[in-house]
Structure formats: structure tokens, C-alpha cells
C-alpha positions in Angstrom: 9.4 -14.0 -0.7 7.8 -16.8 1.1 4.3 -16.4 2.5 5.6 -16.9 6.1 7.7 -13.7 5.6 4.7 -11.6 4.8 2.8 -13.2 7.7 5.5 -11.9 10.0 4.5 -8.3 9.1 1.0 -8.7 10.7 -1.6 -6.3 9.2 0.9 -3.5 8.5 4.2 -3.2 6.7 6.7 -0.5 7.5 8.4 1.6 5.0 11.7 -0.2 5.4 10.1 -3.6 4.7 8.3 -2.2 1.6 11.6 -0.7 0.4 13.3 -4.1 0.8 10.4 -5.8 -1.1 10.7 -3.3 -4.0 14.5 -3.5 -4.1 14.4 -7.2 -4.1 12.1 -7.3 -7.1 9.5 -9.3 -5.2 6.1 -9.4 -7.0 3.7 -7.0 -5.3 1.1 -4.4 -6.0 1.2 -1.0 -4.4 -2.3 0.3 -4.2 -2.6 4.1 -3.5 -6.1 5.0 -2.3 -5.6 8.7 -2.0 -7.6 11.3 -4.0 -6.3 12.5 -7.4 -5.4 16.0 -6.0 -3.2 14.2 -3.4 -1.5 11.9 -6.0 -0.4 14.9 -8.1 1.6 16.2 -5.2 3.6 13.0 -4.7 3.4 9.3 -5.5 5.5 6.2 -5.2 6.6 4.9 -8.6 4.7 2.0 -10.1 1.7 2.5 -7.8 -1.8 1.7 -8.9 -4.2 4.5 -8.1 -7.8 3.8 -7.0 -9.5 6.3 -4.7 -10.8 4.8 -1.5 -14.5 5.3 -2.4 -14.0 3.4 -5.7 -12.4 0.3 -4.1 -15.6 -1.8 -3.8 -16.1 -1.5 -7.6 -12.6 -2.8 -8.2 -12.4 -5.9 -5.9 -12.4 -8.3 -8.8 -9.4 -6.4 -10.4 -7.1 -6.7 -7.4 -4.5 -9.4 -7.1 -4.7 -12.1 -4.5 -1.6 -14.1 -5.4 1.1 -11.7 -4.2 1.3 -9.0 -1.5 -1.1 -6.1 -1.9 0.3 -3.1 -0.1 -2.2 -0.3 0.5 -1.2 3.3 1.2 -2.7 6.7 1.7 -1.3 9.9 3.3 -0.7 8.7 6.9 -2.2 5.2 7.0 -5.7 5.7 8.3 -7.7 5.4 5.0 -5.5 2.6 3.7 -6.0 0.8 7.0 -9.8 1.0 6.5 -9.4 -0.3 2.9 -7.2 -3.1 4.1 -9.8 -4.1 6.7 -12.5 -3.9 4.1 -10.5 -6.2 1.7 -9.8 -8.7 4.4 -13.5 -8.8 5.2 -14.0 -9.6 1.5 -11.7 -12.6 1.6 -8.3 -11.1 0.8 -5.4 -12.7 2.8 -2.6 -10.8 1.1 -3.3 -7.3 2.2 -0.9 -5.1 4.1 -1.4 -1.5 5.2 1.7 0.8 4.8 2.2 2.1 8.3 2.6 5.9 8.2 1.5 6.1 4.6 3.3 8.1 1.9 4.3 10.7 4.5 6.5 8.1 6.3 7.8 6.9 3.0 8.8 10.5 2.0 10.5 11.1 5.4 12.4 7.9 5.6 12.9 6.4 2.1 12.6 9.3 -0.4 13.4 12.5 1.5 13.4 14.4 -1.8 9.8 13.6 -2.4 7.3 16.5 -2.0 5.2 16.3 1.1 1.8 17.8 2.1 
């Protein structure tokens, strides 16, 4: 995927665009910022889990060379994390609009929801 493609998303990526990215084998990191008790209910395969409050301590560990898609339950916390990371120099950050709840409704309807 070319950088101009990701710039077309704006600050958010929708579940269809994320599904296409994953299906196309495009390098990306899916960062789930929910709490452990939420993650046990449902999670997207191959996600990296770092609770929102722990993100500041992991900035150096996060990729900058490919899309970093951040998700939470509905997109509010991940939006705040995305803004925080942008404020710390990240230019590759996208918030998953609607969060894992939208993913479960649209892409993986068999996924447990809460």
C-alpha cells in the first residue's frame, strides 16, 4: 500500500478498509488498547494488546514505518490514543472507527460482543 492510500483515510480507518488491508497482506500493526477483561471477551487475531494507560511507556516499541491501527470497544479510547501518538510525532496512526464492536457487527458477525 502506498502512503497516499493511507492518507486518504484521514485520522480514521473503517472496518472495511482494515479488512482489505489485512486480506491484502499489507504490513500493519493492529494495536488494541482495551483492558484485559475486555480482550478475553473478543479480540481480532494478530492484535498487539497494550491497555490505554500503558501506552506512554511503550512509545519507543511502536512501529512508525507502516500503518498503526488502534482500536478499542467503540473508538473513543483508541481515538484519544491516536491523538496522543500523533502529538508525539507519529504520522502512521489510524483510529478504527466504531472499534471492535463495529468489526464484530460487520466483518466477523460470529465474534462475541459486549
